[in-house]
PQR file of N, CA, C, O and H, with PARSE charges and radii, in Angstrom:
ATOM      1  N   PHE A   1      92.476 105.574  74.145 -0.4000 1.5000
ATOM      2  CA  PHE A   1      91.416 105.752  75.118 -0.0000 2.0000
ATOM      3  C   PHE A   1      91.405 107.186  75.618  0.5500 1.7000
ATOM      4  O   PHE A   1      92.444 107.845  75.663 -0.5500 1.4000
ATOM      5  N   ALA A   2      90.244 107.657  75.987 -0.4000 1.5000
ATOM      6  CA  ALA A   2      90.127 108.987  76.569 -0.0000 2.0000
ATOM      7  C   ALA A   2      90.503 108.919  78.048  0.5500 1.7000
ATOM      8  O   ALA A   2      90.382 107.873  78.686 -0.5500 1.4000
ATOM      9  H   ALA A   2      89.400 107.122  75.950  0.4000 1.0000
ATOM     10  N   VAL A   3      90.957 110.043  78.577 -0.4000 1.5000
ATOM     11  CA  VAL A   3      91.273 110.112  80.003 -0.0000 2.0000
ATOM     12  C   VAL A   3      89.967 110.050  80.780  0.5500 1.7000
ATOM     13  O   VAL A   3      89.020 110.772  80.469 -0.5500 1.4000
ATOM     14  H   VAL A   3      91.055 110.893  78.059  0.4000 1.0000
ATOM     15  N   GLY A   4      89.916 109.209  81.766 -0.4000 1.5000
ATOM     16  CA  GLY A   4      88.733 109.084  82.603 -0.0000 2.0000
ATOM     17  C   GLY A   4      89.068 108.243  83.817  0.5500 1.7000
ATOM     18  O   GLY A   4      89.938 107.374  83.756 -0.5500 1.4000
ATOM     19  H   GLY A   4      90.685 108.622  82.019  0.4000 1.0000
ATOM     20  N   TYR A   5      88.399 108.490  84.890 -0.4000 1.5000
ATOM     21  CA  TYR A   5      88.649 107.755  86.120 -0.0000 2.0000
ATOM     22  C   TYR A   5      87.557 106.717  86.319  0.5500 1.7000
ATOM     23  O   TYR A   5      86.405 106.931  85.943 -0.5500 1.4000
ATOM     24  H   TYR A   5      87.693 109.195  84.940  0.4000 1.0000
ATOM     25  N   GLN A   6      87.928 105.601  86.910 -0.4000 1.5000
ATOM     26  CA  GLN A   6      87.010 104.507  87.190 -0.0000 2.0000
ATOM     27  C   GLN A   6      86.888 104.364  88.694  0.5500 1.7000
ATOM     28  O   GLN A   6      87.727 104.862  89.445 -0.5500 1.4000
ATOM     29  H   GLN A   6      88.864 105.427  87.215  0.4000 1.0000
ATOM     30  N   GLY A   7      85.858 103.692  89.124 -0.4000 1.5000
ATOM     31  CA  GLY A   7      85.665 103.498  90.553 -0.0000 2.0000
ATOM     32  C   GLY A   7      85.205 102.093  90.868  0.5500 1.7000
ATOM     33  O   GLY A   7      84.826 101.332  89.978 -0.5500 1.4000
ATOM     34  H   GLY A   7      85.177 103.288  88.514  0.4000 1.0000
ATOM     35  N   ILE A   8      85.243 101.763  92.128 -0.4000 1.5000
ATOM     36  CA  ILE A   8      84.753 100.490  92.632 -0.0000 2.0000
ATOM     37  C   ILE A   8      83.710 100.824  93.689  0.5500 1.7000
ATOM     38  O   ILE A   8      83.985 101.577  94.623 -0.5500 1.4000
ATOM     39  H   ILE A   8      85.551 102.381  92.851  0.4000 1.0000
ATOM     40  N   ALA A   9      82.523 100.270  93.544 -0.4000 1.5000
ATOM     41  CA  ALA A   9      81.452 100.532  94.508 -0.0000 2.0000
ATOM     42  C   ALA A   9      81.489  99.493  95.626  0.5500 1.7000
ATOM     43  O   ALA A   9      81.705  98.306  95.380 -0.5500 1.4000
ATOM     44  H   ALA A   9      82.299  99.658  92.785  0.4000 1.0000
ATOM     45  N   PHE A  10      81.276  99.953  96.849 -0.4000 1.5000
ATOM     46  CA  PHE A  10      81.212  99.078  98.011 -0.0000 2.0000
ATOM     47  C   PHE A  10      79.952  99.401  98.794  0.5500 1.7000
ATOM     48  O   PHE A  10      79.516 100.552  98.840 -0.5500 1.4000
ATOM     49  H   PHE A  10      81.101 100.917  97.048  0.4000 1.0000
ATOM     50  N   ARG A  11      79.376  98.388  99.405 -0.4000 1.5000
ATOM     51  CA  ARG A  11      78.263  98.638 100.317 -0.0000 2.0000
ATOM     52  C   ARG A  11      78.798  99.430 101.507  0.5500 1.7000
ATOM     53  O   ARG A  11      79.968  99.306 101.867 -0.5500 1.4000
ATOM     54  H   ARG A  11      79.731  97.454  99.368  0.4000 1.0000
ATOM     55  N   LYS A  12      77.942 100.237 102.109 -0.4000 1.5000
ATOM     56  CA  LYS A  12      78.387 101.041 103.252 -0.0000 2.0000
ATOM     57  C   LYS A  12      78.876 100.182 104.415  0.5500 1.7000
ATOM     58  O   LYS A  12      79.735 100.614 105.184 -0.5500 1.4000
ATOM     59  H   LYS A  12      76.991 100.338 101.817  0.4000 1.0000
ATOM     60  N   ASP A  13      78.340  98.977 104.549 -0.4000 1.5000
ATOM     61  CA  ASP A  13      78.751  98.115 105.659 -0.0000 2.0000
ATOM     62  C   ASP A  13      79.906  97.176 105.290  0.5500 1.7000
ATOM     63  O   ASP A  13      80.186  96.226 106.021 -0.5500 1.4000
ATOM     64  H   ASP A  13      77.643  98.626 103.924  0.4000 1.0000
ATOM     65  N   ALA A  14      80.572  97.434 104.173 -0.4000 1.5000
ATOM     66  CA  ALA A  14      81.671  96.574 103.710 -0.0000 2.0000
ATOM     67  C   ALA A  14      83.034  97.196 104.005  0.5500 1.7000
ATOM     68  O   ALA A  14      83.945  97.118 103.181 -0.5500 1.4000
ATOM     69  H   ALA A  14      80.345  98.206 103.580  0.4000 1.0000
ATOM     70  N   GLY A  15      83.173  97.803 105.163 -0.4000 1.5000
ATOM     71  CA  GLY A  15      84.426  98.463 105.534 -0.0000 2.0000
ATOM     72  C   GLY A  15      85.662  97.587 105.418  0.5500 1.7000
ATOM     73  O   GLY A  15      86.661  98.027 104.849 -0.5500 1.4000
ATOM     74  H   GLY A  15      82.433  97.866 105.833  0.4000 1.0000
ATOM     75  N   PRO A  16      85.633  96.351 105.940 -0.5600 1.5000
ATOM     76  CA  PRO A  16      86.826  95.501 105.831  0.2800 2.0000
ATOM     77  C   PRO A  16      87.215  95.207 104.375  0.5500 1.7000
ATOM     78  O   PRO A  16      88.401  95.201 104.044 -0.5500 1.4000
ATOM     79  N   LEU A  17      86.239  94.966 103.517 -0.4000 1.5000
ATOM     80  CA  LEU A  17      86.538  94.718 102.104 -0.0000 2.0000
ATOM     81  C   LEU A  17      87.105  95.970 101.453  0.5500 1.7000
ATOM     82  O   LEU A  17      88.085  95.905 100.710 -0.5500 1.4000
ATOM     83  H   LEU A  17      85.276  94.971 103.786  0.4000 1.0000
ATOM     84  N   ARG A  18      86.487  97.110 101.736 -0.4000 1.5000
ATOM     85  CA  ARG A  18      86.964  98.387 101.184 -0.0000 2.0000
ATOM     86  C   ARG A  18      88.404  98.647 101.609  0.5500 1.7000
ATOM     87  O   ARG A  18      89.228  99.059 100.791 -0.5500 1.4000
ATOM     88  H   ARG A  18      85.691  97.163 102.340  0.4000 1.0000
ATOM     89  N   GLU A  19      88.710  98.411 102.873 -0.4000 1.5000
ATOM     90  CA  GLU A  19      90.070  98.627 103.367 -0.0000 2.0000
ATOM     91  C   GLU A  19      91.055  97.646 102.733  0.5500 1.7000
ATOM     92  O   GLU A  19      92.195  98.014 102.447 -0.5500 1.4000
ATOM     93  H   GLU A  19      88.041  98.076 103.537  0.4000 1.0000
ATOM     94  N   ALA A  20      90.630  96.403 102.510 -0.4000 1.5000
ATOM     95  CA  ALA A  20      91.506  95.413 101.874 -0.0000 2.0000
ATOM     96  C   ALA A  20      91.828  95.814 100.438  0.5500 1.7000
ATOM     97  O   ALA A  20      92.976  95.715 100.007 -0.5500 1.4000
ATOM     98  H   ALA A  20      89.704  96.103 102.742  0.4000 1.0000
ATOM     99  N   VAL A  21      90.819  96.265  99.700 -0.4000 1.5000
ATOM    100  CA  VAL A  21      91.040  96.680  98.311 -0.0000 2.0000
ATOM    101  C   VAL A  21      91.922  97.924  98.272  0.5500 1.7000
ATOM    102  O   VAL A  21      92.832  98.011  97.448 -0.5500 1.4000
ATOM    103  H   VAL A  21      89.886  96.345 100.051  0.4000 1.0000
ATOM    104  N   THR A  22      91.663  98.885  99.152 -0.4000 1.5000
ATOM    105  CA  THR A  22      92.486 100.093  99.208 -0.0000 2.0000
ATOM    106  C   THR A  22      93.932  99.735  99.542  0.5500 1.7000
ATOM    107  O   THR A  22      94.859 100.290  98.953 -0.5500 1.4000
ATOM    108  H   THR A  22      90.923  98.815  99.821  0.4000 1.0000
ATOM    109  N   GLY A  23      94.128  98.815 100.480 -0.4000 1.5000
ATOM    110  CA  GLY A  23      95.476  98.376 100.836 -0.0000 2.0000
ATOM    111  C   GLY A  23      96.183  97.703  99.671  0.5500 1.7000
ATOM    112  O   GLY A  23      97.367  97.944  99.436 -0.5500 1.4000
ATOM    113  H   GLY A  23      93.375  98.364 100.959  0.4000 1.0000
ATOM    114  N   ALA A  24      95.461  96.856  98.940 -0.4000 1.5000
ATOM    115  CA  ALA A  24      96.053  96.178  97.786 -0.0000 2.0000
ATOM    116  C   ALA A  24      96.435  97.181  96.706  0.5500 1.7000
ATOM    117  O   ALA A  24      97.499  97.063  96.099 -0.5500 1.4000
ATOM    118  H   ALA A  24      94.499  96.660  99.131  0.4000 1.0000
ATOM    119  N   LEU A  25      95.575  98.166  96.463 -0.4000 1.5000
ATOM    120  CA  LEU A  25      95.898  99.203  95.474 -0.0000 2.0000
ATOM    121  C   LEU A  25      97.103 100.024  95.918  0.5500 1.7000
ATOM    122  O   LEU A  25      97.954 100.368  95.097 -0.5500 1.4000
ATOM    123  H   LEU A  25      94.710  98.262  96.957  0.4000 1.0000
ATOM    124  N   THR A  26      97.184 100.338  97.197 -0.4000 1.5000
ATOM    125  CA  THR A  26      98.325 101.089  97.723 -0.0000 2.0000
ATOM    126  C   THR A  26      99.622 100.310  97.507  0.5500 1.7000
ATOM    127  O   THR A  26     100.629 100.883  97.092 -0.5500 1.4000
ATOM    128  H   THR A  26      96.494 100.059  97.864  0.4000 1.0000
ATOM    129  N   GLU A  27      99.598  99.009  97.786 -0.4000 1.5000
ATOM    130  CA  GLU A  27     100.788  98.173  97.572 -0.0000 2.0000
ATOM    131  C   GLU A  27     101.155  98.104  96.092  0.5500 1.7000
ATOM    132  O   GLU A  27     102.330  98.188  95.736 -0.5500 1.4000
ATOM    133  H   GLU A  27      98.780  98.543  98.122  0.4000 1.0000
ATOM    134  N   LEU A  28     100.149  97.951  95.234 -0.4000 1.5000
ATOM    135  CA  LEU A  28     100.392  97.890  93.794 -0.0000 2.0000
ATOM    136  C   LEU A  28     101.022  99.184  93.299  0.5500 1.7000
ATOM    137  O   LEU A  28     101.892  99.164  92.429 -0.5500 1.4000
ATOM    138  H   LEU A  28      99.194  97.883  95.523  0.4000 1.0000
ATOM    139  N   MET A  29     100.585 100.298  93.849 -0.4000 1.5000
ATOM    140  CA  MET A  29     101.162 101.592  93.466 -0.0000 2.0000
ATOM    141  C   MET A  29     102.594 101.716  93.991  0.5500 1.7000
ATOM    142  O   MET A  29     103.464 102.243  93.298 -0.5500 1.4000
ATOM    143  H   MET A  29      99.877 100.315  94.555  0.4000 1.0000
ATOM    144  N   ALA A  30     102.838 101.237  95.203 -0.4000 1.5000
ATOM    145  CA  ALA A  30     104.165 101.361  95.814 -0.0000 2.0000
ATOM    146  C   ALA A  30     105.217 100.504  95.112  0.5500 1.7000
ATOM    147  O   ALA A  30     106.379 100.901  95.019 -0.5500 1.4000
ATOM    148  H   ALA A  30     102.131 100.809  95.766  0.4000 1.0000
ATOM    149  N   ASP A  31     104.817  99.334  94.618 -0.4000 1.5000
ATOM    150  CA  ASP A  31     105.814  98.444  94.009 -0.0000 2.0000
ATOM    151  C   ASP A  31     105.955  98.615  92.499  0.5500 1.7000
ATOM    152  O   ASP A  31     106.703  97.875  91.860 -0.5500 1.4000
ATOM    153  H   ASP A  31     103.873  99.012  94.693  0.4000 1.0000
ATOM    154  N   GLY A  32     105.242  99.583  91.925 -0.4000 1.5000
ATOM    155  CA  GLY A  32     105.373  99.862  90.495 -0.0000 2.0000
ATOM    156  C   GLY A  32     104.435  99.074  89.605  0.5500 1.7000
ATOM    157  O   GLY A  32     104.383  99.314  88.399 -0.5500 1.4000
ATOM    158  H   GLY A  32     104.634 100.183  92.444  0.4000 1.0000
ATOM    159  N   GLY A  33     103.697  98.143  90.172 -0.4000 1.5000
ATOM    160  CA  GLY A  33     102.774  97.338  89.378 -0.0000 2.0000
ATOM    161  C   GLY A  33     101.669  98.152  88.731  0.5500 1.7000
ATOM    162  O   GLY A  33     101.290  97.903  87.587 -0.5500 1.4000
ATOM    163  H   GLY A  33     103.740  97.948  91.152  0.4000 1.0000
ATOM    164  N   TYR A  34     101.157  99.123  89.466 -0.4000 1.5000
ATOM    165  CA  TYR A  34     100.085  99.991  88.955 -0.0000 2.0000
ATOM    166  C   TYR A  34     100.549 100.733  87.706  0.5500 1.7000
ATOM    167  O   TYR A  34      99.848 100.755  86.695 -0.5500 1.4000
ATOM    168  H   TYR A  34     101.465  99.325  90.396  0.4000 1.0000
ATOM    169  N   THR A  35     101.724 101.335  87.780 -0.4000 1.5000
ATOM    170  CA  THR A  35     102.278 102.065  86.632 -0.0000 2.0000
ATOM    171  C   THR A  35     102.531 101.120  85.465  0.5500 1.7000
ATOM    172  O   THR A  35     102.258 101.471  84.317 -0.5500 1.4000
ATOM    173  H   THR A  35     102.294 101.318  88.602  0.4000 1.0000
ATOM    174  N   ALA A  36     103.042  99.937  85.740 -0.4000 1.5000
ATOM    175  CA  ALA A  36     103.319  98.963  84.682 -0.0000 2.0000
ATOM    176  C   ALA A  36     102.041  98.553  83.958  0.5500 1.7000
ATOM    177  O   ALA A  36     102.029  98.456  82.731 -0.5500 1.4000
ATOM    178  H   ALA A  36     103.264  99.652  86.673  0.4000 1.0000
ATOM    179  N   ILE A  37     100.977  98.313  84.699 -0.4000 1.5000
ATOM    180  CA  ILE A  37      99.701  97.924  84.088 -0.0000 2.0000
ATOM    181  C   ILE A  37      99.160  99.055  83.220  0.5500 1.7000
ATOM    182  O   ILE A  37      98.757  98.828  82.079 -0.5500 1.4000
ATOM    183  H   ILE A  37     100.987  98.391  85.696  0.4000 1.0000
ATOM    184  N   LEU A  38      99.150 100.272  83.759 -0.4000 1.5000
ATOM    185  CA  LEU A  38      98.637 101.406  82.982 -0.0000 2.0000
ATOM    186  C   LEU A  38      99.469 101.633  81.729  0.5500 1.7000
ATOM    187  O   LEU A  38      98.923 101.915  80.663 -0.5500 1.4000
ATOM    188  H   LEU A  38      99.477 100.457  84.686  0.4000 1.0000
ATOM    189  N   THR A  39     100.784 101.512  81.849 -0.4000 1.5000
ATOM    190  CA  THR A  39     101.672 101.703  80.699 -0.0000 2.0000
ATOM    191  C   THR A  39     101.414 100.637  79.638  0.5500 1.7000
ATOM    192  O   THR A  39     101.322 100.949  78.451 -0.5500 1.4000
ATOM    193  H   THR A  39     101.228 101.282  82.715  0.4000 1.0000
ATOM    194  N   LYS A  40     101.297  99.389  80.062 -0.4000 1.5000
ATOM    195  CA  LYS A  40     101.064  98.288  79.122 -0.0000 2.0000
ATOM    196  C   LYS A  40      99.827  98.532  78.271  0.5500 1.7000
ATOM    197  O   LYS A  40      99.827  98.227  77.078 -0.5500 1.4000
ATOM    198  H   LYS A  40     101.372  99.136  81.026  0.4000 1.0000
ATOM    199  N   TRP A  41      98.790  99.068  78.858 -0.4000 1.5000
ATOM    200  CA  TRP A  41      97.525  99.252  78.162 -0.0000 2.0000
ATOM    201  C   TRP A  41      97.325 100.676  77.642  0.5500 1.7000
ATOM    202  O   TRP A  41      96.225 101.024  77.212 -0.5500 1.4000
ATOM    203  H   TRP A  41      98.790  99.316  79.827  0.4000 1.0000
ATOM    204  N   GLY A  42      98.371 101.501  77.676 -0.4000 1.5000
ATOM    205  CA  GLY A  42      98.288 102.855  77.136 -0.0000 2.0000
ATOM    206  C   GLY A  42      97.383 103.776  77.931  0.5500 1.7000
ATOM    207  O   GLY A  42      96.743 104.664  77.369 -0.5500 1.4000
ATOM    208  H   GLY A  42      99.264 101.218  78.026  0.4000 1.0000
ATOM    209  N   LEU A  43      97.331 103.566  79.230 -0.4000 1.5000
ATOM    210  CA  LEU A  43      96.426 104.340  80.083 -0.0000 2.0000
ATOM    211  C   LEU A  43      97.154 105.204  81.107  0.5500 1.7000
ATOM    212  O   LEU A  43      96.562 105.592  82.114 -0.5500 1.4000
ATOM    213  H   LEU A  43      97.851 102.845  79.687  0.4000 1.0000
ATOM    214  N   SER A  44      98.412 105.509  80.871 -0.4000 1.5000
ATOM    215  CA  SER A  44      99.203 106.278  81.835 -0.0000 2.0000
ATOM    216  C   SER A  44      98.572 107.619  82.184  0.5500 1.7000
ATOM    217  O   SER A  44      98.723 108.095  83.309 -0.5500 1.4000
ATOM    218  H   SER A  44      98.893 105.193  80.053  0.4000 1.0000
ATOM    219  N   ALA A  45      97.869 108.235  81.240 -0.4000 1.5000
ATOM    220  CA  ALA A  45      97.237 109.531  81.503 -0.0000 2.0000
ATOM    221  C   ALA A  45      96.117 109.422  82.533  0.5500 1.7000
ATOM    222  O   ALA A  45      95.696 110.433  83.095 -0.5500 1.4000
ATOM    223  H   ALA A  45      97.747 107.848  80.326  0.4000 1.0000
ATOM    224  N   ASN A  46      95.631 108.214  82.788 -0.4000 1.5000
ATOM    225  CA  ASN A  46      94.548 108.011  83.752 -0.0000 2.0000
ATOM    226  C   ASN A  46      95.051 107.771  85.173  0.5500 1.7000
ATOM    227  O   ASN A  46      94.246 107.590  86.086 -0.5500 1.4000
ATOM    228  H   ASN A  46      95.973 107.392  82.331  0.4000 1.0000
ATOM    229  N   ALA A  47      96.356 107.767  85.371 -0.4000 1.5000
ATOM    230  CA  ALA A  47      96.925 107.447  86.683 -0.0000 2.0000
ATOM    231  C   ALA A  47      96.511 108.462  87.745  0.5500 1.7000
ATOM    232  O   ALA A  47      96.391 109.658  87.478 -0.5500 1.4000
ATOM    233  H   ALA A  47      97.010 107.914  84.629  0.4000 1.0000
ATOM    234  N   VAL A  48      96.301 107.955  88.939 -0.4000 1.5000
ATOM    235  CA  VAL A  48      96.067 108.810  90.109 -0.0000 2.0000
ATOM    236  C   VAL A  48      97.237 108.577  91.063  0.5500 1.7000
ATOM    237  O   VAL A  48      97.824 107.495  91.052 -0.5500 1.4000
ATOM    238  H   VAL A  48      96.398 106.983  89.156  0.4000 1.0000
ATOM    239  N   PRO A  49      97.592 109.565  91.889 -0.5600 1.5000
ATOM    240  CA  PRO A  49      98.765 109.423  92.755  0.2800 2.0000
ATOM    241  C   PRO A  49      98.567 108.472  93.938  0.5500 1.7000
ATOM    242  O   PRO A  49      99.545 107.965  94.488 -0.5500 1.4000
ATOM    243  N   ARG A  50      97.332 108.228  94.331 -0.4000 1.5000
ATOM    244  CA  ARG A  50      97.035 107.352  95.465 -0.0000 2.0000
ATOM    245  C   ARG A  50      95.558 106.957  95.382  0.5500 1.7000
ATOM    246  O   ARG A  50      94.775 107.640  94.723 -0.5500 1.4000
ATOM    247  H   ARG A  50      96.538 108.640  93.884  0.4000 1.0000
ATOM    248  N   PRO A  51      95.174 105.871  96.039 -0.5600 1.5000
ATOM    249  CA  PRO A  51      93.765 105.489  96.039  0.2800 2.0000
ATOM    250  C   PRO A  51      92.914 106.601  96.656  0.5500 1.7000
ATOM    251  O   PRO A  51      93.331 107.257  97.611 -0.5500 1.4000
ATOM    252  N   LEU A  52      91.740 106.801  96.111 -0.4000 1.5000
ATOM    253  CA  LEU A  52      90.831 107.832  96.604 -0.0000 2.0000
ATOM    254  C   LEU A  52      89.550 107.179  97.108  0.5500 1.7000
ATOM    255  O   LEU A  52      89.093 106.183  96.547 -0.5500 1.4000
ATOM    256  H   LEU A  52      91.401 106.268  95.336  0.4000 1.0000
ATOM    257  N   LEU A  53      88.980 107.734  98.150 -0.4000 1.5000
ATOM    258  CA  LEU A  53      87.708 107.275  98.684 -0.0000 2.0000
ATOM    259  C   LEU A  53      86.759 108.458  98.661  0.5500 1.7000
ATOM    260  O   LEU A  53      87.025 109.481  99.292 -0.5500 1.4000
ATOM    261  H   LEU A  53      89.351 108.543  98.606  0.4000 1.0000
ATOM    262  N   ASN A  54      85.665 108.332  97.946 -0.4000 1.5000
ATOM    263  CA  ASN A  54      84.712 109.435  97.781 -0.0000 2.0000
ATOM    264  C   ASN A  54      85.412 110.684  97.262  0.5500 1.7000
ATOM    265  O   ASN A  54      85.116 111.802  97.684 -0.5500 1.4000
ATOM    266  H   ASN A  54      85.448 107.501  97.433  0.4000 1.0000
ATOM    267  N   ALA A  55      86.357 110.470  96.331 -0.4000 1.5000
ATOM    268  CA  ALA A  55      87.131 111.545  95.690 -0.0000 2.0000
ATOM    269  C   ALA A  55      87.960 112.351  96.684  0.5500 1.7000
ATOM    270  O   ALA A  55      88.360 113.479  96.393 -0.5500 1.4000
ATOM    271  H   ALA A  55      86.599 109.562  95.989  0.4000 1.0000
ATOM    272  N   SER A  56      88.217 111.773  97.857 -0.4000 1.5000
ATOM    273  CA  SER A  56      89.072 112.418  98.852 -0.0000 2.0000
ATOM    274  C   SER A  56      90.285 111.533  99.087  0.5500 1.7000
ATOM    275  O   SER A  56      90.142 110.312  99.155 -0.5500 1.4000
ATOM    276  H   SER A  56      87.892 110.857  98.093  0.4000 1.0000
ATOM    277  N   PRO A  57      91.482 112.115  99.214 -0.5600 1.5000
ATOM    278  CA  PRO A  57      92.666 111.292  99.475  0.2800 2.0000
ATOM    279  C   PRO A  57      92.495 110.462 100.736  0.5500 1.7000
ATOM    280  O   PRO A  57      91.922 110.927 101.721 -0.5500 1.4000
ATOM    281  N   GLN A  58      92.996 109.226 100.704 -0.4000 1.5000
ATOM    282  CA  GLN A  58      92.958 108.343 101.875 -0.0000 2.0000
ATOM    283  C   GLN A  58      93.916 108.853 102.914  0.5500 1.7000
ATOM    284  O   GLN A  58      94.042 108.257 103.984 -0.5500 1.4000
ATOM    285  H   GLN A  58      93.462 108.848  99.903  0.4000 1.0000
TER
END
């Protein structure tokens, strides 16, 4: 696969959902699950260091 970043779209009024997804991604990154998933599927080059919102660090 080519290196590329993916995103998740949220409605502007979906703040609680956006925060829940960001929190889940943060936990997945902290416990190593994120790295394990990317490694399993050969996507390690696509890793980001932390969840991003509007391409800005949280």
